[in-house]
N, C-alpha and C positions, 0 to 999 in steps of 0.2 A: 550456433553460429551468430544468431541475432544478438545473443548476449555480448559477443565480442564486438560486433559492429556498432551497437547502440552507443558505445562510449564516445565514438567519433574522435577526431583529432584534437578537438578542444579539450576533451577530458583525459588526454594523455594516452589514448589507445595507440598501440604500436602495430600498424597494419602489416608490415613486412613480417614481423615475428609471429603475430597471431595467425596470419595466413599460412605460414609454414607449419604451425602447431595444429591448426584445424584440419588441414588436408593431407597430413603426412601419410595417413593410411589409405587415402583414396588412390586407386590404381591409375586414374587418369593423370595424376601429377607426374609420376616418374616417366610415364610414356610421353607426355607432352614435353617435359624437360629434356628427355633423351632425343626426341625428334628435333627440338630446338638446337641441341648440340650438334646433331648431324647436319642441320641446315647451316649452322655457323661455321663449320669447317670449310676449307676450300671446296668449290671455287669462290664462295662468298668471302670467307676469311675475315670475319669480324670478331676479334677477340672479346670485345666488350659484350657482345651477345653471348659468347661462350661463357663468360663469367657468370651471367645470370642463369644459364642452363646448368652450370656446375653447382650453383648455390644449394639446391635441395639435397645434393648427394651427402652433405655432412650430417643430415638427419635420417637418411634412409638406412634400413637394415638390408640384409642380403636380398630379400624379395624385391624391394624397391630398386636396389642397384641392378638386379638382373633385368627388370623391365626397362630401366634407363639405358643400359648397355645395348640391349637388343634393339630398342627404338633408334638409338644413335646410328648403329650400323645399317639398319634397314633403310634409313634416309641417305646416309653418306655413301653407301655402296650400292645404291639402286642401279648403277650403270651395269652391274652384272646381268641384268635382265636383257641387255642387248646381245647376249650370247645366243638367245633364241632367234631363229630356228637352228637346230643342230643337225638337220637332215643331211647336210653336206658332208658330215662326218660319219654317216651311216646310222645315226640315231633315228628310230621311227618317229614320225611326226607326232603321234599321240603321246610319246614320252618326253619330247623335247622341252616343252614349257614346265612340266612337273620337275624334270631334272634340274633345270636352271633355277627354279624356285627353291629346290632342295639345297643347292649350293649356297644361295643367299641366306637361307635359314640356318645352315651350318655355321656360316660366318657370324650371324647374329647370336647363335647359341654360344659360340666361343666367347664373344664379347660379354654376353650376359653372365657367364660363369666367372670371368675375370673381375668384372665390376662388382658382382655379388660378393666375391671373396674380399675385395678391397673394402667395401662398405661394412662387411662384418668385422674386419680388422679395425676399422675406424671406430665403430661403436664399442668394441672391446677396449681399445686404448683410451677412449674418452675424447670425443671430438671438440670439447670446449677448451682444451688446453693448447697453448701455442706449440709446445714440444711435440705433442702427438700429432698436431696438424702438419707441422714441418716434416716429421718422419713419414707420415702417410703420403704427403705431396711428393717428397723426394723418392719414395719407394715407387710411386706411380711412374715418375719420370724415368727411373732406372729400368723399370719393367718394359716401358716402351722401347728403350734402346736394345734390351735383350731380345724382345719379341721381333724386332726388325731384322734380327739375324736368322730367324726361323722362317718357315714356309708360309705362315698365315697372315702376318701383319702387313698392313699397307699404310694407313693414315691414322694419326693420333693427335693428341692435344699439342704436341710439339710443333705441328704445322698450322695451328689455328690462327696464328697471327698474320698469315699471308693469304692473299696479297694486300689485305686491308691496312696493315700496321707494320711497315718495315722497321721503324725505329725500335719497336718492341722486339721484333724478330732479331734485331742486332745482338740481343743477349746470347743468341746461339753461338756467337764467336767466342764467348767465355766458357760456356758449359754445354753446348750442343742442344739438340732438340729435347733431350731429357730434362735439362735445367729449365728450358723455356716452358715445358709442360708443368713442372713443379711450381714455377713462379705464378702461373695462371691459376693453379689450384689454391695457392696461398692467397691470391687476390680474392678469389671467390669465398675463401674462409673468412677473410677480413670483412667482406661484404655481408656474409651471414652473421658474423658477430657484431656487425655495425660499429666497428672500430674505425670511425671516419677519419680522425687525424692520421693514424698509422696507415690506413688504406690509401689516403692521398699521398703520403710520403712514399710508399712502396711503388705506386703507379708512376709517380714522377721520377723516382730514382731508376726504375726499370727502363723507362723511356730515355732518361738521360744517359745511362751507361750504354744502352743499345745504340743510341745515336753516336756516342763516342766511338764505339766499335766500328760502326759503318764508316765514320770519318777515317779511322785507321786503315780500313780495307780499301778506301778510295785513293790512298797514297800509292801512285803507280810510278814513282820516279825510277825505280829499278826494274821496270817492266820491259819485256821484249815483245814487239808486235808480231802477230802471226795472221796470215790470210789463208783461208780455206774455201774451197768450192763444195757446196753441199747439194745433195739430191734428195728431194722428197717425191718418191715415185707415186704415192697415193694408189697403191694396188689393193683392191678388195681382197681380204684374206681368203674369202670363200672361192676366189678365182685366181689367187696369186700364182699358182703353179701351172696355170694354163699357158700354152705356147704363146698366145697373143699377148698376155700380160708380161711374160718374161721378155718377149721381144720389145715391148714398149719400154721396159726398164733398161734394156741394152742400148736402145736409142738415146734415152736420157743420160745414161752413163757416158756414152760417146760424146754427146753434146757438152756434158760437164767437163770432160777431159780437155776438149778443144778450148772451152772458155777458160779453164785453169791455166792452160799453156799461154793463152793470150793475155790473161790478167796477171800472170806471175804468181798464182796461188801455190802454196807448198804441197797440197794434196787435195784429192777429192774424197768426200766422206759420204757413205751410204748408211741407211738405217739397219736395224736388227734384222737378221735373216734375209738380207737382200740377195746374197749369192748362194745358190744351192751348192751342195757338196761337189767339188770338182770344177765349178765354174771359175773361169779365169778372166780377170779384167785385161782388156787389150790396151795397155797404156805404156808407151815407150819413154815419155819424158816427164810424166807426173806420177807421184806416188798415190796409192789408193788405200784408204782405211774403210773397211766395210764390215758390217755384221754379216755373218754367214755360218756355214756348218763345216765341220771337219771331222775326220775319223782318227781316233787315237787307239790303235790296235783294233779291238772289236767294239770299242765304245764310240758312240756318236755324241758330239758336243756342239752346243751353240756358242759361237765365239766372236770376238772382235779381231779381225784379220788385218795384218799390215803387209801390203805389197809395195816394196820399193819400186821406183821408176824402172821400167823395163823388165820387171820380174812377173812371171805369170803364176808363181807359187808363193804363198805367204812365207815371210821370213820370221815374223814374230806374231804372237797372238795372245789374247786374254780370254780364257774360257769362262763361260757363265757359271757362277758358283751357286747362286740362289735360284733354283728352278721353280717354276710355277707348279704347285701341286695340282694333280688331276689333269692339268693341261700338258705340261712337259714331262712330268714325272709322277708315277703312281707307286705308293709304298707296296712292295710285293708284286709289282707289275709283271715281273718275269715269271712268277708262278701263276698269276691270274691270266696270263696271255692277253693283257690289255695295256696299251701304251698311253691311254688317257684321251681327254676330249680336245685333241689338237692334231693337226696334220703333221706336226713335228714331234710328237710324243716319243717316249722311250729314250730320252737323253740322259746323260750322266753329268754330274757336276764337276767343275774344275777346281783349281786351287782357290783358297779364300782371299789371296792377295789381289788387290785391285790396281796394282801398279803395272803399267805397260811402258817400259823404258825404250823410247824411240830416239833415233839420232836427230840432230839439228837439221833443219829449222823447226821440226815438229816438237821435239823435246819430250821429256817424260810426262806421261798422262795418268791421271786417276780415271779409270774406266768403270762405267756402270751399264749393264745391259738390262733394259726394261725395268722391272720393279726392284732390282738391286739398288735403285736410287733411294729407296726407303731406308737403307742402312747407311746413315751418315758416319757412324763410327769407323767403318771400314775405309770409306773414302778419306777421312781425316788421317788415318794411319798411312794410306798411300801418299798423301801430301807430305806427311812428316818424312817419309822415305825418299822424297825428292820430286813428286809430281808437281808440275808447274801450271797445269790447267786441268779441267775436268771435261771428259767427253762421255755423254750418255746417248745410247742408241736404243730405239724402241720400235715396236710394231703394235699400236694400240687399236687397230681395226679388229672387230667391228664396233668397238665401244664408242659412246657418244662424246660430245664436247666436254661434258662434265668431268670425265676421267682425264682428258687432255689438260684441263685447267688445274686439276689436282696434281697432275704430274709436273706442270710448270711451277706450281707453288712449292713442291718439294725440291725442284731444281733451284729455285731462289734460296731456299733454306740451306741447301748444300753449299751454294756459292758463298753465303754469308758465314756459315760455320768455318769453312776452310780458307776464306779470303782468296778464292780462286775464281777466275773467269770460267764460265761453263758454256759449252756448246751442246745443245740438244738437237738430235737429228731423228725424226720419226717418219715412219712410212706415210701416215696420214697427218702427222703432227704429234706433238708440238715440235716444230723446227725453229729454233731461236737461239740467240746468243745473249747471255747475261753477264754483267760485270760482277766484281767481287763484293758489291753491296746488294746484289740481288736485283739490280735495275735492268730492265729489258731494253736492249738496244735495237734489235731487229727480230721480227717474227714473220714466218710465211703463213699464208692463209690456210686454214684448216681444210683438209680433204681435197686439196687442189695439187696436181702434179706441178713441180716447180724446180728450178735450178737457181741458186743464189750464191753470191760471194759474202762470206762472213768474216769479219775482222774481230780479233780478240787479242788479249795480252797475256803473256806468260809472267808469272810472279814467283818470287822465291821467299817472300816474307811469310812467317808462320803466325797464325792466330794463337791465342791462349788455348783454344780447344785443340788445335793441331798438335800442340806440344804435350798436353796433359790428358787429352781424351776424357775418359769418365772418372779420372782420379778425383777432381774436385767434387763431383756429384756424390761419389762413394764416401768421400771424407765428410761431407756435410750430412749424409745419411747416418754415418756412425756417430757423429757429434750429437745429432738430434736424438738418436736412440739412447745415448748416455744421458742426455738431458732429461729425457722422459723417465728413465730408470731412477735418476736422482730425485726428480719431482715426485714420482710415485712413492718412493721410500720416505720422503719427507712428510707426505700426507699420512702414511701409515704410522710414523712416529708421533705425529702431532697429538692424537687422542691419548696416547700413553703418557706423554709429558704433561698434558693437561690433567690427567687422572692423578699423577703423582703430586 
């Protein structure tokens, strides 16, 4: 190491490159870089810090990639520790903390495996070439999109630009979160290769196109205004089904209905799971949209329920499709006789469509229940099918403010991708309204019971991402793969031609 450092800057030493070469086998580097990546994700949302954290990945093999991925998840998903204690679910006190730690470690192990496979592929392709770097970056982006449709994924590089850099996040209007993840990996590759002119061009171009997309989303000439009354009950999940807590929620709902009638709001909106199965809102003059539970035959579902004014039974609903593993759904739970670590376990998924077509003045909605918000592709499909705004309902208790802020960053990303105003209604938060550029217009205080009037706008314009979804990302992935194959074959022919 002294041999490298003795040259100094005056004698042409390249400290960035030498540092990466010297310490590439040291275990602390991938752990430190992964922890930095986890810290750079929302709620901080500093993409420039993420680029530095990603930089060593281009040299790591599978071992270093595994350490990086595990460290990133351990830092970014540390809010899982707030599940402890689980005694209220019947878990013995002595097993509560070990079980919660095991859940966090399972998530970290899954990330370690995925990043290890990606790093192994990068080294096999040859990380120094632009075609292989583009292919690897686009593949990462596409995998984030696909993982968001499964049970385990929550937060990835696609969200790293928020809330710190909305102009960069504007690129999501062209290619979604997957494209945004790929661009950031390319930036980190250019930083690693020290291609300074091209790096400057890519960074400026990304921000320029992103800012242009935000300007397009801010055009609201064809918008229709919508006013809603929202309820944030702030009921502790561990006490949510107590009679006192349910009574408090009924009083809040009654107050909200009266305020909606006085203000002329189109509906009252409640968060995920607010209405137990069979609970009926007593509203004669105002519609109610609420998270709740319903029975479909012998199956229980978590749903977004629509009660027109004067109706005590829901007329339309949107069932939750992406259930929380272990919490709401357990693989083979019917044979294990275990419904999971939740008071509402044993649920069944509904249709994959996120479109809830409601009459005016509400209009068609793209709905997301809880962590379905991570799946931007499904919401963009609902927008293409006619949704004019996005409604997401959640119950994030007992998790801390960190998860609330991650949720809000994902909500910003979904608003930018689809060019739609978004209303988030949470039990303890986040309860907020965002415009089509991801800008926050109003937010209620975390963990405080409240009733508020939220104003938003319905839009019909489609973004590029709404129209084409993952097609551009897949096309670029195919083009980069063809480019890599051509480049590889040209290298193989080169020695033969020289020999002749």
